[in-house]
N, C-alpha and C positions, 0 to 999 in steps of 0.2 A: 209451476214446479217442474223440475226435470227428474224423471225417474227412468227405469228401464225394466224390461221383462225379457223373456226368452227370445223375443223377436227383435228387440232393439230399443232405442231411446224413445221416451214418450215425453212430450212437452205439454203440460196441462191435459194429459190423456190422449193426445194426438201424436201419431208417429212423427219422429223428428230426427234430423241429422244435424250434428254440430259441424259447422265449418267456421273455424275460429282463426284469429290472428293474434300473435303475441305482440304486446306493446307495453313497455314498462314506464309507468308514470314517473319513476325516480330518474329516468334517463331523458326526460323531456321537460323543458321549462314549463311551469304550470300555466303560464299565459298561452301556451301553445297546445295544451291538452285537447281542447275542443277541435282545433284545426287538424291535429293528427288523427283523432278519432273519426272525424268526418272523412278523411282520406281512407282510413281503414274500412269504414262502411262502404265507401265507393268501390273498394276492391270486390265487394260482393259477399263478405263474410257476415254471419249472423251473431257472432260472439267475439268478445275480446278476452284475452288471457293476460294476467299480470301476476308477478311475484310480489311479495311484501317483505323487503329486507329488514330484518330485526335491527341491524347496526345503523341503518339510516334513520330509524325512528328513536332509538335509545342511544343518544350520544354520550350520556353520562348515566351511571348506574341509577336506576329507579326514576329517571326523568324521561318519560316517553312522550314524544311530540307527534301530534297528528294535525298540525296547522301548516298553512302556506304550502310549500313544496311537498310537505309530508301529509297533506290532507287527502289520504287515500279514499275517504268517503266521498269527497267532491268529485274525484276522478271517476269513481264507480257510478255515481249518479249522473254525471255527464254522459257516460256510455249508455246508461239506461234511457236517458232522454233522447238519444239518437237511435233508439231501437235495437241496441245491442244487449244480449245476455253477457254476463261476466263470469269467468272462471277465476277463482282466487287461489293463489298458491302461497300460503303464509309461512312456509318453512316448518320449523325454525331454521333449517338449512335450505338454501335455494340454489347453490352453485352459481349459474348465470354469469360466469366470468366476472363476478362481483367480489370486491374485497372480502376475503375470509369466508366466501360463500354466504354472506349475510349475517354471520355470527359476530357478536361484539368482541373487540380485541381484548377486553378485560378478562375474558375467559382464559387468556394465556398469561395473566399476571402472576399466577402461582402454579406450582406443579399440580396438575389436575384442574378441573374435573376432566375425566375422559370424555371426549367429544362423541356425539352421535351414538350413544348407547344408553343403557339403563343404569348408568352410574348415578347414584342419588344426588350428588352435587350438581351434575349437569341437568338432571330432571328438575331440580328445584329452580335453576335458572330459567329453563324453558317454561315452567309453570308461571313464573313471574311475567314472562313475555306474553303468554296466552291470557293471563289475567288482565293485562293492559289492552291487548289487541282485540280480543273477542267482543267486548262490549261495543267497540267501534264497528264491528262486522255485523252483529246481529240485526240492526235495523235495515241492513242492505240485502238480507237474504230473501229469496223469492217467496218463502213461506210468510214473510211479513210485508210483501208487496214490493220488494226491491229486485234488482236485476241479477244478484249473485245466485247462480243455479247449481254450482258445484265448488267444492273446496278440496284441495289436495292435502294428503297426509305425507309430510316430509317431501323429499325429492330425490328420485333415482337412488334410493337407499341401497338397492341391490348391487350397485356399482361400488359400494363402500363396505357394507356389513351384512350381518344376518341376525340381528338381535330382534327377535319377534316381540319380546317383552317391551322393548323401546317403542316399537311401532304401535303396539296396543296402548301404551301409555299416552302417546300423542292422540290416537283416535279417541280414546276414552276422555281425554282432557277436552277435546273439542266438543264432544257430545255432552259431557257433563256441564259445560258452560253454555249450552243452548244451541250449538250449531246443528241444525236439523235438515240440512240439504244433502244432496248426493255427495258422498265422500269417495275419493279414489286415490290410487297410487299410480306412479309413472316410472317405468324402468326400461332399460335397454332390451332389445329383442334377442336376448340370450337366456337360455333356461336358468342358468345360475343367477342371473340378475333378477329375473322374475321371481324365482324362489326366495331370494333374499329380501325383496322389497314388497311383495304382495301381502295383503291382509285378507285372510279368508272372510268371505261374506261381503266384501267390498269390490267395486269395479277396479280391475287392473287394466292399465293402458301401457302403450309402448312408446319408445323414442327411437327414431331412425330417420333416414332421408331418402331411401330408394329401395328397390326390390321388394315392394309392398307385399305381394302374395307370399313370398318366402318368410318375411318377418312377421306377418300376421298369423302365419301357421304356427310360429313359435308362441306368440301371444295366446292363441287359441288353446294351447296346452295348459295355460294357467287360467285364462278366462274362458271356461269350457262352454258357456252358453251366454246368450245376450249379445249386446253390441260390441263391436271391435272399434277401438279408438286409438289414434296416434296423437299423443299429447304433445310431442315435439316432432314435427316433420321438418327436418333441417333443409332449408332452401338456400342457405349461404353458410358462412363460417366467420369466426372471429379472427382477429389479428394479434400478433405478438411482436414486440420490438425486435428489430434486426432481421425480420423475415418479410417476404412479399405480402401484399394485400390479397386475401383469398376471395375468389369470385367463383360463382357457379353459373354456367351458361343458362340463359333465360329459357331457351327452347328445351333444354334437357330437364330443367327444373319443372317446367310445365308438363312435359311428358311423364315425369315421375309422379306428379300430382294427379294427372289423368289416370294413370295406372292404379293409384291408390283409391281414388274416388270410384273407379269402376268396380271395385270389390264391395262397395256399399258401406265401407268404414267411415267413421267420422274422423276429423282431422283438426289440428291446431298448427298453423304455419309458424315456424320459429326461424327467424323473426319476421313479422309482417312489417314492422318499423323498429329498427334497432335503437336509434338515438345515440347518446353520448355518455361516456363515463366521465362526467364533469368532476372537477376537483381531484381528489386522490382516491376515487372509488373503484378503479379498475383492479381486477384480481390478478392471479398468476396460476400457472401450472408448474408441476415439478416431475421430471421423468426419472430422478434418481431414487436409490433405495434408502437414502438417509437424508435428513434435512441439510446436512453439511456437505453432501455430494454436489458435484456439478449437475446441471440439468434444470436450473431454475429458469422459467420462461414467463416474464411478465406481460400482461395484456396492455394494449395501447389505449389511448384516450378515446378514440373513435369506436363506437359500436355500430357502425353502419351495417355490418353483417352481410353486405351485398343483398340487402332486403329489397322487396318490391317498392317500398316507400323509403327513399333515401334519407340520410342523416338529417338533411335540411328540409325534408318534406317533399322532395321532388318525386314525381311519379315516373318510374323507370321503365325500360323495356320489359323487365321482369314483371312489373305491375300489370301491364297490358296482357302479357302472355298468360299469367295466372288467372287474371280476371276472365279471360275468354274460357278457360277450363272450368272455373267455378260457375260461370253462366250456363253451362250445359246441365247443371244439377240444381241450381237455385236461381230464383228470379233476381236479376240485378237491379240495383236502385236506379230510378229514372233521373233524368236531368244531366246537365253537363258535369264533367269531371272537374275537381278543383284545380285552379291554376297554380303554378309554382309560386311560392312566396317571393316578395321583392328582395333584391340583392343590392348591396352597396355599389357605388361607383368605385372602381379600384383606385387606390392611392398608395404612395410610398412615403413612409415616415423616415426621413433620411438621417435624423440626428436626435439623440437622446436629450431630454431636458435636464437630466441629472442622474447621478449614480451614487450608490452606497455599497461599499464592500461588506460582505457578510461578516467576516471575522471581526472587522472594526465596529460592527453594529450589534454584537452579541449582547451587550448590556442593555441596549434598547429593546431587544427582542425577548429576552428571558432572564430570570434570576437563576443563578447557578445552584445546584444541589451538591453538597459535599458527601462523597461516598468512598469507601475503601477501594472498591473495585468497580469497573464499568458494569452497568446494569442495562438489560434490554429496555426498550421503550415502554413496554407494558408495565414493568415494575416501577416506573416513575409516572404512571398515570397518563401516558401518551398513546394515542391510537395511530395517527398517521403523520407524515411530514418528514422533517429532518431532525437529527439529534447530534449534539456536539459534545465531545469528550476532551478534557485537557488534563495533563499531568506534567510533572517534572521528571526528566530522565537524568540520573546522576552523571557526573563526569569527573575527570576526563575519561573518555572511552574511545577505544579504537572502533573502526567501522564494524558493526554487527548487524545481522538481519533483524528487522522489525516485522513481527508477524501478528495478525489479528485472528484469533480463533473464534469461530461462530459469528462471522460477519453477515449481516443482512441489511442492505444489499450491496451498496456501492459507497466506497469511502475515499475521501480526499484527505491526504495526510500532509502535515506541515511540521517543520522543526524551526523554532524561533521565527515563525511567520514565513518561512521559505518553503515553497511546495516541494515535497519529497516524491510524490507520485500518487497513483490511484490504485486501489485494490478492489476486487470484485468477488462476490460469493461464488461465482462459477469457476474461479481459480483458487480453491481453498488453501493450497500450499504456497501461494505466492508470498514473497517478502519484499521489503524495501530496505536499502542500506542506510544506516544511520550511525554517524559518529558524533561525539559531543566534545566540547571544550572543557576547560578546567571547572567551569561553573555549571556544567550540564546543559540541558536544553529543554525548552518548553515544547511539549508535543501536543499538537491539535489534531483531532480526528473528526471530520464532518461526515456523518453517515446519512446517505439518502435512502429512505425506505420506499421501496416500490410495493406493489400490491401483495397482500398475503395470499398464499396458495388457497384456491377455492375448490379444488377437486382432488380426490385421491387420498392416499394414506399420509401424505406429508403436510397436513393442514395445521399442525402445531408449529406454525411459522412465525416465530418471534422476531422482532425487528431491532436493529441497532447492533450492539455487541453482546452476545449471549454467553460467552465463556471468558475471554480475557485477552490481554495484549502482552506480548513478550518481546524483550530486547535480548538477543542472543538466547540463552536458555532461561532467562530470568523474567518472572512475571512482574509487571509494573502495577504499583498500588498508589492510592492517594489521588483520587480523581474529582474534578469538577464536571458535572453533567448538566447540560442545558437542553431541555426539550424544546424543539422548534416546530410547533404545529403550523406556524405561519398563517394563522387565522386572522391576524390583525397587523397590517403593515403601517398603520398610522403613525407609529413612533420612529419610523426610519427618517433619517436626515439626508435628503437627496441634494447633492451639490454638483454644479456644472464643472467645477474644477477637479473633481475626482476622475482620474483616468482609469480605463479598463486595463488591468494588468493580467498577462497570461498566467493561467494557473490559479488565479485568485477569484473565487466565486463572488459575484456582485449582482446587485439589483440595478436595473436600468429603467428609467421612466420616460415614456413617450406620450405625446398628445395627438389625438386624431380628432378632426372636426368633421361632423356629419350634418347635413341639412335636415335629415330626418332618420329615425332608426330603421334599420333593415338588416337582413341576414348578411353576415360577412364570414370570410375564411381567412384567418390570420396566418401568414407565412413568415418564417424566420430564416431566410437563406443566409448561409455563412455562419450560423450559430451552431453550438454543440448540443447540449442537453440541459433541460431545466424546466421551469414552471412559468406560466403566463396568466396574469390577472387582467381582467377588464372591469374598470370601475369598481374595484375591490372584490370582484367575484373571480374565483380561481377556475379558469377554463379547463386546465389540466396540464399534463406533461407533454413536452415535445422532445424530440431527439433526432439528431442527424442520422442515426442508425436506421430511421424509418421503420415501417414503410410510409406512414402518413407524413405529409409535408405541410399540411395546414391544420389548424384547429378551428372547429366550428364555433362561431360566436353569434348566437341567435339574436334576433331583433330586440326582444324585450330587455336585453342587457345593455343596449346602447341608449344614448340620449341625443336629442338635437343639440348641436353646439359641441363643446369640448368634451372629449372622453379620455380617461387615463388608462394607459396600458403599462403594466409593470412586468418586466422580464427578470427572472432570477436565472442567470446563466452560471452553470457549474463547471463547464469544461472549456469552451472556446467562445470568446466574445465576438459577436458580429457587430455590424454597424446599423443596419436599417431593418425596419419591420414593414411588412407589406399587408395591405388589406386587399383581398381578391374577391371576385364575384363567382368563383368556381372552386369546388373542393379539389384537393390533390391528395389521394390516399395512397399514392405510390405505385411502383411496378406491381403487376399482378401475377398470381399463380392460381392454378385450379385448386378449389377447396379439396381437402384430403378425402379421397373416395373411400378410404378404409373406414372412415367414420360413418359413412352412409349405410 
């Protein structure tokens, strides 16, 4: 059991210091969990920390999945078998640069419930999540012989609100369901954040990345006695589309960790291994004062985080620098360090086997819904992906501006199949010119939904079209809506005779032959933006805006012999796809020091 008294942490009654590393099972292929945990243990840490994202486990209301990739119990037991304690952070909100901060999108299907507060409708949803999750967790607790020594209540709540009744409800809900290990909170090293997020009688911890003595002095004003712990010590940073790849110097990171450990505090390295936002799970930030304002900043597919264990498991310069510092305070594991995982031999796939235009494939992909007005994705039961809207614009009409109000996030607009242009939520006042002939025109709008905001006050981030579409000053009504989650591409008809037309989104299919599975990095030079599948698994988003120029494709997704790659290109069609043996995360910049 992990406990604490006025002098510090106690592990089974013996003085103990936590040196932990964050590693998220949902960002690592499950066949690689053991490999990554072994690398984490080789770093010298004695604990692993992971969130549990609600929306990853409950894909449909009331259907909670703890199997396969979602078998969090197997991940925790693997960690315990390798000698690691486990810190579990079950939310219900996790942030983590994850889609909607881990909350299920269905919470946005109606007005309310109010998120992250003691609104009864929201609390009822949270209780349902805890009813499903806690029975999975109980056998894993240290009190029952498992490796879980601590559980977090919410996450950095003081950066969002001050509802003490909400935090008490979460705490009481965990305890009432049988969670009897150490409970703690984690908040920024500012007095207001600690005041908003701490729960009296429970351990308060801090999140920061440098200037440890100064930040720990702030924490000590809340955690007046007992151990000091940094639950997120940021040794890297995440990336957003269109900005450089953030890095933090290895020597500087090691010096900051050494300064922290010299104080006697415990620490969790965030991230020790970042992994990948596979599929459509990456989140977003928003710097505006209103959801319709510019300032939307979506997170990229890679979650490398400039961590000591790279996205593909490589042991970096930062790994060795931090390991040396940790070794001054804890005994390091004996034996050789793990070797880098095998990589593919580079190859270039020069020509697509076939193509299918998206607008021509709508009937194969989804059944249309008839609605008076365009509705956001959540109101038609869709969580992620693309969504298509179609209506008739009367005619004849002289050229008038076409405007989308409440666009989230990126729209391709067509009139009678002809591309009109692209609109983006960060240009909320932008319009496209549209004239119609005597019979009017068919208007198609294909909306790409990027990640929902995962941090801050703009989390009510509905996707698709949330308000309406106007031509001139007139609202357009009478719509067909097709949700396109793109979870099954098996009904697409790929044909070699279909040409790639500029401005027309299309699927392209390539074949790659491998002698044996190995890690690869897929590059799409000359392409614009879109999605990439490998053998039916959605690796994630790509974009010429960068920073990342390759997508990580782990070995378990490949097979010996022929492999299918499908590219959905939305903006600019390229010709070839490349398999590389090295990642390219783009031009770099220093991680934002203001966040440390």
